[in-house]
RODO-2510 file (C-alpha; in nm, 4 decimals, decimal comma):
residues 265
     n   res          X          Y          Z
     1     m     0,0000     0,0000     0,0000
     2     k     0,1685     0,3205    -0,1190
     3     i     0,0533     0,5802     0,1335
     4     a     0,1204     0,9535     0,1495
     5     i     0,0707     1,1545     0,4673
     6     a    -0,0579     1,5132     0,4768
     7     g     0,0484     1,7384     0,7620
     8     a     0,3562     1,5192     0,7949
     9     s     0,5401     1,7420     1,0425
    10     g     0,2555     1,7677     1,2945
    11     r     0,1822     1,5490     1,5961
    12     m    -0,0709     1,3342     1,4135
    13     g     0,1311     1,3325     1,0928
    14     r     0,4355     1,1964     1,2720
    15     m     0,2294     0,9268     1,4403
    16     l     0,0916     0,8262     1,0999
    17     i     0,4403     0,8134     0,9493
    18     e     0,5666     0,5957     1,2328
    19     t     0,2662     0,3631     1,1992
    20     v     0,3120     0,3276     0,8226
    21     l     0,6849     0,2597     0,8606
    22     n     0,6123    -0,0128     1,1174
    23     d     0,3522    -0,1861     0,8985
    24     a     0,4850    -0,4647     0,6752
    25     d     0,2114    -0,4085     0,4151
    26     a     0,2547    -0,0326     0,3850
    27     t     0,5063     0,1902     0,2084
    28     l     0,5535     0,5593     0,2825
    29     a     0,5112     0,7198    -0,0604
    30     g     0,5059     1,0891     0,0295
    31     a     0,5061     1,3401     0,3137
    32     l     0,3272     1,6710     0,2578
    33     v     0,3807     1,9880     0,4592
    34     r     0,2534     2,3400     0,4047
    35     a     0,4251     2,5704     0,1571
    36     g     0,7368     2,7314     0,2993
    37     h     0,7552     2,4982     0,5995
    38     p     1,0950     2,5338     0,7753
    39     q     1,1545     2,1566     0,7591
    40     l     1,1107     2,1311     0,3826
    41     g     1,3620     1,8878     0,2343
    42     q     1,4243     1,6968     0,5569
    43     d     1,3772     1,3207     0,5651
    44     a     1,0254     1,2304     0,6793
    45     g     1,1697     0,9824     0,9281
    46     a     1,4269     1,2175     1,0820
    47     f     1,2232     1,2607     1,4007
    48     l     1,2606     0,8842     1,4521
    49     g     1,6289     0,8827     1,3678
    50     k     1,5482     0,6938     1,0474
    51     s     1,6356     0,7520     0,6834
    52     t     1,3303     0,6750     0,4683
    53     g     1,4321     0,8379     0,1417
    54     v     1,1037     1,0310     0,1511
    55     l     1,1522     1,4045     0,1962
    56     l     0,9080     1,6555     0,3427
    57     t     0,7678     1,8507     0,0480
    58     d     0,4988     2,1009    -0,0453
    59     d     0,4760     1,9693    -0,4044
    60     i     0,1223     1,8300    -0,3951
    61     d     0,1077     1,6912    -0,7485
    62     r     0,4426     1,5175    -0,7130
    63     v     0,3298     1,3407    -0,3943
    64     f    -0,0020     1,2335    -0,5441
    65     a     0,1715     1,0981    -0,8535
    66     e     0,3648     0,8534    -0,6315
    67     a     0,0814     0,7456    -0,3983
    68     d    -0,2265     0,5251    -0,4119
    69     y    -0,3680     0,6587    -0,0841
    70     l    -0,3513     0,9832     0,1135
    71     i    -0,4163     0,9992     0,4867
    72     d    -0,5138     1,3529     0,5854
    73     f    -0,5607     1,4817     0,9414
    74     t    -0,4998     1,8501     0,8683
    75     r    -0,7439     2,1419     0,8403
    76     p    -1,0457     2,1905     0,6129
    77     a    -0,8896     2,4320     0,3604
    78     g    -0,5854     2,2129     0,3105
    79     t    -0,7896     1,8950     0,2911
    80     m    -1,0128     2,0381     0,0182
    81     t    -0,7009     2,1208    -0,1872
    82     h    -0,5868     1,7624    -0,1404
    83     v    -0,9271     1,6299    -0,2486
    84     d    -0,8949     1,8148    -0,5789
    85     a    -0,5482     1,6663    -0,6333
    86     a    -0,6701     1,3179    -0,5424
    87     l    -0,9359     1,3363    -0,8115
    88     r    -0,6766     1,4450    -1,0688
    89     h    -0,4448     1,1566    -0,9806
    90     n    -0,7026     0,8878    -0,8924
    91     v    -0,5792     0,8596    -0,5319
    92     k    -0,8013     0,7228    -0,2561
    93     l    -0,8540     0,9315     0,0580
    94     v    -0,8679     0,8604     0,4310
    95     i    -0,9728     1,1850     0,5989
    96     g    -0,9698     1,2512     0,9727
    97     t    -0,9806     1,6310     0,9481
    98     t    -1,2505     1,8060     1,1555
    99     g    -1,4192     2,1451     1,1327
   100     f    -1,5735     2,1160     0,7841
   101     d    -1,8799     2,3212     0,6997
   102     n    -2,1793     2,1650     0,5270
   103     a    -2,0667     2,2711     0,1790
   104     q    -1,7257     2,1092     0,2294
   105     k    -1,8864     1,7901     0,3588
   106     a    -2,0975     1,7825     0,0415
   107     q    -1,7774     1,8098    -0,1650
   108     l    -1,6288     1,5131     0,0210
   109     r    -1,9385     1,3078    -0,0562
   110     a    -1,9194     1,4091    -0,4195
   111     a    -1,5542     1,2985    -0,4328
   112     g    -1,6726     0,9509    -0,3336
   113     e    -1,8435     0,9218    -0,6711
   114     k    -1,5012     0,9192    -0,8392
   115     t    -1,2614     0,7676    -0,5844
   116     g    -1,2700     0,5816    -0,2559
   117     v    -1,3144     0,8078     0,0476
   118     v    -1,3271     0,7193     0,4173
   119     f    -1,4186     1,0250     0,6236
   120     a    -1,4524     1,0061     1,0011
   121     a    -1,4039     1,2659     1,2720
   122     n    -1,2506     0,9909     1,4825
   123     m    -1,0892     0,6729     1,3489
   124     s    -1,0345     0,5044     1,6830
   125     v    -1,1926     0,1586     1,7022
   126     g    -1,2914     0,2315     2,0620
   127     v    -1,4699     0,5539     1,9735
   128     n    -1,6648     0,3882     1,6950
   129     v    -1,7783     0,1060     1,9239
   130     t    -1,8751     0,3764     2,1749
   131     l    -2,0983     0,5327     1,9083
   132     k    -2,2930     0,2073     1,8856
   133     l    -2,3315     0,2052     2,2650
   134     l    -2,4614     0,5624     2,2526
   135     e    -2,7138     0,4750     1,9842
   136     f    -2,8467     0,1915     2,2031
   137     a    -2,8491     0,4061     2,5178
   138     a    -3,0258     0,6998     2,3526
   139     r    -3,3178     0,4823     2,2470
   140     h    -3,3669     0,3609     2,6037
   141     f    -3,3198     0,7022     2,7648
   142     a    -3,5418     0,8885     2,5193
   143     t    -3,7639     1,0396     2,7896
   144     g    -3,6841     1,1583     3,1400
   145     y    -3,3101     1,1966     3,0799
   146     d    -3,1141     1,5092     2,9965
   147     i    -2,8247     1,4569     2,7563
   148     e    -2,4944     1,6433     2,7846
   149     i    -2,1714     1,5856     2,5910
   150     i    -1,8462     1,6967     2,7536
   151     e    -1,5171     1,6868     2,5624
   152     a    -1,1595     1,7815     2,6503
   153     h    -0,8611     1,8323     2,4191
   154     h    -0,5124     1,9812     2,4148
   155     r    -0,4496     2,3548     2,4059
   156     h    -0,3596     2,3520     2,0335
   157     k    -0,6955     2,2263     1,9047
   158     v    -0,8572     2,4982     1,6943
   159     d    -1,2206     2,3826     1,6622
   160     a    -1,4903     2,3289     1,9233
   161     p    -1,6874     2,1235     1,9902
   162     s    -1,4635     1,8465     1,8627
   163     g    -1,5630     1,6525     1,5541
   164     t    -1,6012     1,3435     1,7729
   165     a    -1,8377     1,5242     2,0121
   166     l    -2,0484     1,6396     1,7178
   167     m    -2,0474     1,2873     1,5768
   168     m    -2,1736     1,1573     1,9125
   169     g    -2,4438     1,4223     1,9113
   170     e    -2,5520     1,3265     1,5596
   171     v    -2,5761     0,9577     1,6523
   172     i    -2,7861     1,0388     1,9591
   173     a    -3,0088     1,2858     1,7756
   174     d    -3,0719     1,0355     1,4937
   175     a    -3,1620     0,7652     1,7462
   176     l    -3,4110     1,0046     1,9064
   177     g    -3,5546     1,1274     1,5759
   178     r    -3,4259     1,4804     1,6321
   179     d    -3,2315     1,7284     1,4179
   180     l    -2,9033     1,8105     1,5920
   181     d    -2,8833     2,1536     1,4291
   182     a    -3,2168     2,2388     1,5892
   183     c    -3,1628     2,0897     1,9354
   184     a    -2,7930     2,1458     2,0118
   185     v    -2,6911     2,3936     2,2840
   186     y    -2,3254     2,4992     2,2772
   187     g    -2,2170     2,6246     2,6183
   188     r    -2,4187     2,8305     2,8654
   189     e    -2,3720     3,1685     3,0284
   190     g    -2,5877     3,4063     3,2289
   191     v    -2,9543     3,3534     3,3099
   192     t    -3,0422     3,0706     3,0739
   193     g    -3,3740     2,9611     3,2243
   194     e    -3,4639     2,6001     3,2890
   195     r    -3,3162     2,3341     3,0693
   196     d    -3,5219     2,2374     2,7636
   197     p    -3,5496     1,8568     2,7880
   198     s    -3,5387     1,8196     2,4086
   199     t    -3,1897     1,9725     2,3813
   200     i    -2,8478     1,8083     2,3644
   201     g    -2,5833     2,0125     2,5434
   202     f    -2,2150     2,0466     2,4523
   203     s    -1,9254     2,1626     2,6691
   204     a    -1,5632     2,1944     2,5542
   205     i    -1,2479     2,1985     2,7659
   206     r    -0,9078     2,2972     2,6269
   207     g    -0,5800     2,2565     2,8116
   208     g    -0,2385     2,0971     2,8340
   209     d    -0,1689     1,7919     2,6213
   210     i    -0,5032     1,6097     2,6547
   211     v    -0,5266     1,3826     2,3506
   212     g    -0,9051     1,3485     2,3598
   213     d    -1,1645     1,2716     2,6290
   214     h    -1,5368     1,2407     2,5584
   215     t    -1,8189     1,1763     2,8043
   216     v    -2,1901     1,1547     2,7293
   217     l    -2,4066     1,2086     3,0358
   218     f    -2,7649     1,0799     3,0514
   219     a    -2,8985     1,2508     3,3647
   220     g    -3,2317     1,1314     3,5019
   221     i    -3,4071     1,1725     3,8352
   222     g    -3,2289     0,9655     4,0964
   223     e    -2,9635     0,8302     3,8607
   224     r    -2,7230     0,9229     3,5865
   225     i    -2,5401     0,7152     3,3281
   226     e    -2,2041     0,8213     3,1875
   227     i    -2,0438     0,6683     2,8793
   228     t    -1,6820     0,7771     2,8450
   229     h    -1,3989     0,7238     2,6014
   230     k    -1,0468     0,8507     2,6749
   231     s    -0,7553     0,8523     2,4310
   232     a    -0,4100     0,8223     2,5871
   233     s    -0,2274     0,8247     2,2529
   234     r    -0,2826     0,9197     1,8894
   235     l    -0,1757     0,5669     1,7970
   236     s    -0,5359     0,4438     1,8017
   237     y    -0,6273     0,7045     1,5372
   238     a    -0,3328     0,6041     1,3192
   239     q    -0,4115     0,2337     1,3452
   240     g    -0,7730     0,3045     1,2540
   241     a    -0,6574     0,5049     0,9518
   242     l    -0,4557     0,2071     0,8271
   243     r    -0,7624    -0,0152     0,8671
   244     a    -0,9485     0,2373     0,6525
   245     v    -0,6768     0,2160     0,3848
   246     r    -0,7097    -0,1638     0,3765
   247     f    -1,0875    -0,1296     0,3509
   248     l    -1,0545     0,1014     0,0486
   249     d    -0,8376    -0,1543    -0,1288
   250     a    -1,1618    -0,3340    -0,2210
   251     h    -1,3563    -0,0160    -0,3057
   252     p    -1,2491     0,1808    -0,6137
   253     s    -1,5053     0,4478    -0,5282
   254     g    -1,7631     0,5318    -0,2642
   255     f    -1,8062     0,7454     0,0462
   256     f    -1,7607     0,5597     0,3748
   257     d    -1,6989     0,6129     0,7452
   258     m    -1,5434     0,4008     1,0194
   259     q    -1,8727     0,2305     1,0931
   260     d    -1,8453     0,0852     0,7412
   261     v    -1,4769     0,0000     0,7860
   262     l    -1,5422    -0,1873     1,1116
   263     g    -1,8639    -0,3564     0,9975
   264     l    -2,0715    -0,1770     1,2621
   265     r    -2,3311    -0,0309     1,0288
***
């Protein structure tokens, strides 16, 4: 599997590079960084003390010409540029970027008509199993329980709520027959009045080096149920991304998520 990594100099990019290099079935085919990056021209494995022969580059077309797959955990604007290049070069995409608007999400879906795309806000196996637990719980706590989603991430994260928190909210809202856009409440301040029982609340914490913690609280009268997932390392995301690459090997086109990859649909 000839795999290129976008955002190759970042925390997630480095974890992806290390995971690809340690996988017997995978070959590192390219390592993209932003234009003018100070590490341009360095070996992609230098941070590991390894010589891979793959240099950090901002030449998008050159990287795509050498790769069959791109794994992208960057930012929406950069990812959309990479989607265009993938369509030109017939490269399949595994996208873990968060913060897309609805128009960008529609473009990702449209790309699936021409190439294979796996898009998931979180590629951890544990998180995706947690989503199934939340779907089951929401159906049984449909009345009499208030639902709050609390997430915590490192100080460098630029979007809130996290893509994973929003994904959890969407799963719960779908299970309850609600529209998340209509029922979501993002943070509270001042005199807010009593809680509307039909809403789903979101709270975001940012600090330190927290990789990613998510808790969904179902609060009833006399009891509360908490379903929590905590990430101690980005390795689980990288391993999930490689599972997505293997899944796409059998799918020349189509738009998928990790529920499809893991057979949880």
